[in-house]
C-alpha positions in Angstrom: -47.9 49.0 42.0 -47.0 45.9 44.1 -44.0 43.6 43.3 -44.3 39.9 44.4 -41.9 37.4 44.1 -42.9 33.7 43.4 -41.0 30.5 42.6 -41.3 28.3 39.8 -39.1 25.3 39.0 -36.8 26.7 41.7 -36.7 30.0 39.7 -37.4 33.2 41.5 -39.8 35.6 39.2 -41.0 38.9 39.7 -44.7 39.6 39.4 -45.8 43.4 38.8 -49.3 43.9 40.1 -51.6 46.8 39.9 -55.3 46.3 40.9 -57.7 48.7 39.3 -61.7 48.2 38.9 -62.5 51.2 36.9 -63.0 49.0 33.9 -63.8 45.3 33.8 -60.6 44.3 32.0 -57.6 42.5 32.6 -54.0 42.7 31.2 -51.6 39.9 31.7 -47.9 40.1 30.4 -45.0 37.8 30.0 -41.8 39.9 29.3 -38.7 38.0 28.6 -36.1 40.4 29.7 -32.9 40.5 27.4 -34.6 38.2 24.7 -35.1 40.3 21.5 -33.5 40.9 18.1 -30.4 41.9 19.8 -29.8 38.1 20.7 -31.0 36.5 17.5 -28.6 34.5 15.4 -30.2 35.2 12.1 -31.5 38.7 11.2 -35.5 38.6 11.4 -35.7 35.5 13.7 -37.2 37.2 16.6 -39.9 38.8 14.6 -40.7 35.7 12.6 -41.0 33.8 16.2 -43.5 36.6 17.5 -45.4 36.2 14.2 -45.4 32.5 14.6 -47.1 33.0 18.0 -49.9 34.8 16.5 -50.7 31.3 14.6 -52.4 29.5 17.4 -51.7 25.9 18.3 -50.9 22.7 16.4 -54.2 21.3 17.7 -56.6 24.3 16.8 -54.8 26.0 14.0 -54.5 29.7 13.7 -58.2 30.3 12.6 -59.9 28.3 15.4 -57.2 29.8 18.1 -58.4 33.2 17.2 -62.1 32.5 17.1 -62.3 31.0 20.5 -60.5 34.0 22.0 -62.8 36.2 19.8 -66.0 34.7 21.3 -64.4 35.7 24.6 -63.6 39.3 23.7 -60.0 38.3 24.5 -56.6 38.4 22.6 -53.2 37.3 22.9 -50.3 38.7 20.9 -46.5 39.0 20.9 -44.0 41.0 19.7 -40.2 41.4 19.8 -38.2 44.4 20.2 -34.3 44.9 20.5 -34.2 44.1 24.1 -37.3 41.9 25.0 -39.6 39.6 23.8 -43.5 40.1 24.9 -46.6 38.0 25.1 -49.6 40.1 25.9 -53.0 38.7 26.9 -56.1 41.2 27.2 -59.4 40.1 28.4 -62.6 40.9 30.1 -62.6 40.3 33.9 -65.0 37.2 33.7 -63.0 35.6 30.8 -59.6 36.0 32.3 -59.1 32.3 33.4 -60.3 31.0 30.1 -57.8 33.4 28.4 -54.9 32.0 30.9 -56.0 28.5 29.7 -55.6 29.6 26.1 -52.2 31.2 26.8 -51.2 27.9 28.3 -52.3 25.9 25.3 -50.4 28.2 23.0 -47.1 28.1 25.4 -47.2 24.2 25.5 -48.0 23.8 21.7 -47.4 26.5 19.5 -48.3 25.9 15.7 -44.6 25.1 14.8 -45.0 23.3 11.5 -43.4 23.8 8.2 -46.6 25.2 6.5 -46.9 28.0 9.0 -43.3 28.6 8.8 -43.4 29.1 4.9 -46.8 31.2 5.5 -44.9 33.8 7.6 -41.8 33.9 5.6 -44.1 34.9 2.5 -45.8 37.7 4.7 -42.5 38.9 6.0 -40.9 39.1 2.4 -43.8 41.1 1.3 -43.3 43.7 4.1 -39.8 43.7 3.3 -40.8 44.3 -0.3 -42.9 47.2 0.8 -40.4 48.9 3.2 -38.1 49.3 0.4 -40.5 51.9 -1.1 -40.8 53.7 2.4 -38.2 56.5 2.1 -38.4 57.5 5.9 -37.9 53.6 6.7 -34.8 53.7 4.3 -33.2 56.6 5.8 -33.7 55.5 9.4 -32.6 52.0 9.0 -29.3 53.1 7.1 -28.6 55.8 9.7 -28.8 53.0 12.5 -26.3 50.9 10.2 -23.9 53.8 10.1 -24.2 54.7 13.8 -23.7 51.0 15.2 -22.0 49.5 12.4 -20.6 45.8 12.8 -22.9 45.4 15.6 -26.4 43.5 16.2 -28.0 46.8 16.6 -27.0 47.6 13.3 -29.0 44.8 11.8 -32.5 45.2 10.5 -34.9 43.6 13.0 -37.3 42.8 10.0 -34.6 40.9 8.2 -33.9 40.6 4.4 -34.6 38.2 1.8 -31.5 36.2 2.4 -31.9 35.8 6.3 -35.7 35.0 6.2 -34.8 32.4 3.5 -32.4 30.6 5.8 -34.6 30.4 8.9 -35.5 26.8 9.6 -38.0 25.3 12.3 -35.0 24.3 14.5 -33.9 28.2 14.5 -37.6 29.2 15.7 -37.3 26.4 18.4 -33.9 27.4 19.5 -35.2 31.1 19.9 -38.4 29.8 21.6 -35.8 28.1 24.3 -35.0 31.6 25.3 -38.5 32.2 26.4 -37.5 30.7 29.8 -38.4 31.4 33.3 -34.9 32.9 34.2 -35.4 35.8 32.0 -39.1 36.2 32.8 -40.9 39.0 34.5 -44.9 38.9 34.8 -47.3 41.9 34.7 -50.8 41.4 36.1 -52.9 44.6 35.9 -56.7 45.5 36.1 -59.8 44.1 37.8 -58.5 40.8 38.9 -57.3 39.5 42.3 -53.8 38.3 42.5 -53.8 34.4 42.2 -50.3 33.1 42.6 -51.7 29.3 41.9 -53.2 30.7 38.5 -50.1 32.4 37.4 -48.1 29.4 38.4 -50.1 27.1 36.3 -49.2 28.9 33.3 -45.4 29.4 34.0 -44.8 26.0 34.9 -45.0 25.3 31.1 -42.0 27.4 30.4 -38.6 25.7 30.4 -35.6 26.6 32.5 -32.8 27.8 30.6 -29.8 30.3 31.1 -30.2 34.2 31.9 -29.4 36.4 29.3 -27.5 39.7 29.3 -27.1 42.3 26.6 -24.1 44.1 25.8 -23.8 48.0 25.7 -23.6 49.7 22.1 -21.8 53.0 21.7 -22.8 55.1 18.8 -19.9 56.0 16.6 -18.6 59.5 16.2 -17.2 59.1 12.6 -19.3 62.0 11.3 -20.0 59.8 8.0 -22.5 60.8 5.4 -24.5 58.6 2.9 -26.8 59.3 0.1 -29.1 56.7 -1.1 -30.7 57.7 -4.6 -34.4 56.8 -5.0 -37.1 58.3 -7.4 -38.3 60.6 -4.4 -40.1 63.8 -4.5 -38.4 65.1 -1.4 -35.1 64.5 0.4 -35.4 62.3 3.6 -32.7 63.7 5.8 -32.1 61.6 9.1 -29.1 62.4 11.4 -27.6 61.1 14.7 -24.5 61.0 17.0 -23.4 59.7 20.3 -25.0 60.9 23.5 -22.8 60.4 26.6 -25.4 61.0 29.3 -25.3 59.5 32.8 -28.5 57.6 34.0 -29.1 60.6 36.7 -28.7 63.2 34.0 -31.8 61.9 31.6 -34.2 64.3 33.1 -31.9 67.3 32.0 -31.4 65.9 28.4 -35.0 65.6 28.0 -35.4 69.2 29.0 -32.6 70.4 26.9 -33.9 68.4 23.8 -37.4 69.9 24.3 -35.8 73.3 23.5 -33.7 71.9 20.8 -36.0 69.9 18.8 -38.8 67.7 20.3 -41.2 70.3 21.1 -42.6 70.9 17.7 -43.4 74.6 17.0 -41.1 76.8 18.9 -38.2 74.5 18.8 -34.9 75.8 17.8 -34.6 73.4 14.7 -38.1 73.8 13.4 -38.1 77.8 14.0 -34.8 78.0 11.8 -35.8 75.3 9.2 -39.3 76.0 8.7 -40.4 79.3 10.1 -37.3 81.5 9.0 -36.3 79.5 5.9 -39.2 77.4 4.6 -36.9 74.6 3.9 -39.1 71.8 5.6 -42.7 71.0 7.1 -41.2 69.6 10.2 -38.1 68.7 11.9 -37.4 66.7 15.1 -34.5 65.8 17.3 -34.6 63.7 20.4 -32.5 61.6 22.8 -32.8 57.8 22.7 -31.8 56.2 26.1 -32.1 52.4 26.6 -30.3 49.8 28.6 -28.4 48.8 25.6 -27.5 52.2 23.6 -27.7 55.8 23.8 -27.9 58.2 21.2 -29.1 61.5 19.8 -30.9 61.6 16.4 -33.2 63.6 14.5 -34.8 63.9 11.0 -36.7 66.1 8.3 -37.7 66.4 5.0 -37.1 69.1 2.3 -36.9 69.6 -1.6 -34.1 67.6 -3.2 -32.6 70.8 -4.1 -32.6 72.4 -0.6 -31.1 69.1 0.9 -27.6 70.5 1.5 -28.8 73.9 2.7 -31.0 72.0 5.3 -28.2 69.9 6.4 -26.0 73.0 6.9 -28.8 74.5 9.2 -29.0 71.3 11.2 -25.2 71.3 11.7 -25.0 75.3 12.8 -28.0 75.0 14.9 -26.8 72.2 17.0 -23.2 73.8 17.2 -25.1 77.1 18.5 -27.1 75.1 21.0 -23.9 73.6 22.5 -21.9 76.7 22.6 -24.5 79.2 23.9 -27.1 77.0 25.6 -30.8 78.1 26.2 -32.4 81.3 27.7 -34.4 81.5 30.8 -37.7 81.8 28.7 -37.0 78.7 26.9 -36.4 76.9 30.0 -39.5 78.2 31.5 -41.7 77.1 28.5 -40.1 73.6 28.4 -40.8 73.2 32.3 -44.5 74.3 31.6 -45.1 71.9 28.8 -43.2 69.0 30.6 -44.8 69.2 33.8 -48.1 70.0 32.4 -48.5 67.3 30.0 -47.4 64.5 32.5 -51.3 64.3 33.5 -51.9 62.9 30.0 -49.1 60.4 30.2 -50.8 59.0 33.2 -54.5 59.4 32.3 -55.6 55.7 31.9 -54.5 52.5 34.0 -52.8 51.1 31.0 -50.6 54.2 30.8 -49.8 54.5 34.5 -48.7 50.5 34.3 -46.7 51.1 31.3 -44.7 53.7 33.1 -44.1 51.6 36.2 -43.2 48.6 34.3 -40.6 50.6 32.5 -39.2 52.0 35.6 -38.8 48.5 36.8 -37.2 47.1 33.6 -34.7 50.2 34.0 -33.8 49.2 37.4 -35.5 52.2 39.4 -37.8 52.1 42.4 -41.4 52.8 41.4 -42.1 56.5 41.3 -39.1 57.5 39.4 -41.3 59.4 37.0 -42.8 61.6 39.5 -39.2 62.1 41.0 -38.0 63.4 37.5 -40.9 65.7 37.4 -39.8 67.4 40.7 -36.0 67.5 39.4 -37.1 69.2 36.2 -39.2 71.7 38.2 -36.0 72.5 40.3 -33.9 72.6 37.4 -32.0 75.9 37.0 -30.6 77.5 33.9 -26.9 77.5 34.9 -27.0 73.7 35.5 -28.9 73.0 32.2 -26.5 75.1 30.1 -23.6 73.6 31.9 -24.9 70.2 31.0 -25.4 71.3 27.3 -22.1 72.6 27.0 -20.4 69.6 28.3 -22.2 67.5 25.7 -20.7 68.5 22.4 -20.5 65.0 21.2 -23.9 65.5 19.6 -22.3 67.9 17.1 -20.4 64.7 15.8 -23.4 64.1 13.5 -23.7 61.3 10.8 -26.2 61.8 7.9 -28.2 59.5 5.8 -30.2 61.0 3.1 -32.5 59.5 0.7 -33.1 61.7 -2.3 -33.3 61.9 -6.1 -29.8 61.9 -8.0 
C-alpha cells in the first residue's frame, strides 16, 4: 500500500492507495477520524446520521438514489463507530467515476428533511425495542456502562427512546459538520488508477472545520456485580476488567489470551467450564485494545441455577492463570494457530487492505501485522509468563448477569 498526501482547501489529507486487478472492482472510503459516537452530544446521533446518509439526496430521494446505484452494481453506505465515521463506496471498475459522482451528490445534498428524520427515528425506535429482548446485548451493554460509568463510552450508541426523540434536524446538521477535511483520511483500493483530480473533485464538497481528538478512557477496577432479571431460560454472564497493556506488548497479550479464553476448544476457560463441569456450551475471553480504551472481557451462558458456580470458576481460573502462567505446550499450540491462521486473515485484497488501514489509523508504519507475527514466533515462555504475572488487574472483574429471578 502507498500513502499519498493531497491538498484540498489548504488542508493536507492522507490517501491510502492499493492497486489490485485480481477483480474488476474498486472500493473508495472516506474515514473521518475521531468522529463517532464518542463525540456525539445526544446518544444515538451518530448512528442516526449514518442512517440518514443511506436515504439518498433531496433531489433524488432514497429509492431513486438506490435504484441508480443498483443499475450500475454500485453501493454507497455509511456507518458510525465509537471513534470514526465511515462512508464506503463499492463499484465495478467501469462504473467507478459514475459512483464517485453519486457520492458527490450525496455529500452536497443529503436528504435532510423532517419526513426522513421521522422515518429513521421510527426505525431506530423499533430496533431499540427489539434489542430489549436480546439478552446478550442487554448483559454486554450494561457491563460497558459499569466499566466506563459516567463517560461517553458508557453510553449506548444506539440511543434510547428519550435521546432519539430529542434529535432535531439541526443536531444532524451539526454532526454532519464534523465530517470535514481536517478529520479525513481516504482509502482507494482495487482495479483503479490513482487520480488525484477525481478524488479532489469529491473532497472539495466537504467543509473545513476543526480537527477532533478523543480522550482515553480507563476501565474501572471496582469489581462490581449486577443482575438484571428477565424471563430467560439461561443466565447470560458478561465480565470485564481493566487491562493496562503497553502498545508494544499487545502481541504478548494476544498470545496469552489465546491460551486463556479466545481459542475455543482447548482454552483454559472452556476446558474448565464446559469439558470438566458441563456448565456452558461456550466461554470466551479476549482483550480489546483501541485508541480510546483498553479492557479485558469475556462471556458465557449457563443454566440459571448454575450461574454462581460458573462465575466462581471464571474468577478462579483467571486468578490461577495470573499466578501460574502457561506451560510450554500451551505456548507452542498458541504459536501454531496464531501464525498459521495469518494466511486466512490476508486471503483477499479487501482483508489485506483492512489490516493496512488499521495499522495506519493506529499510528503504525505499514507491515506491523507481519512484525507482530515475527514477535510471536520469537516469544519465549519466561517472557510470556512474566507478562501474565504482571497483569493481575484482569482479576479485578466486574460481572453483569441477565437471568431469571
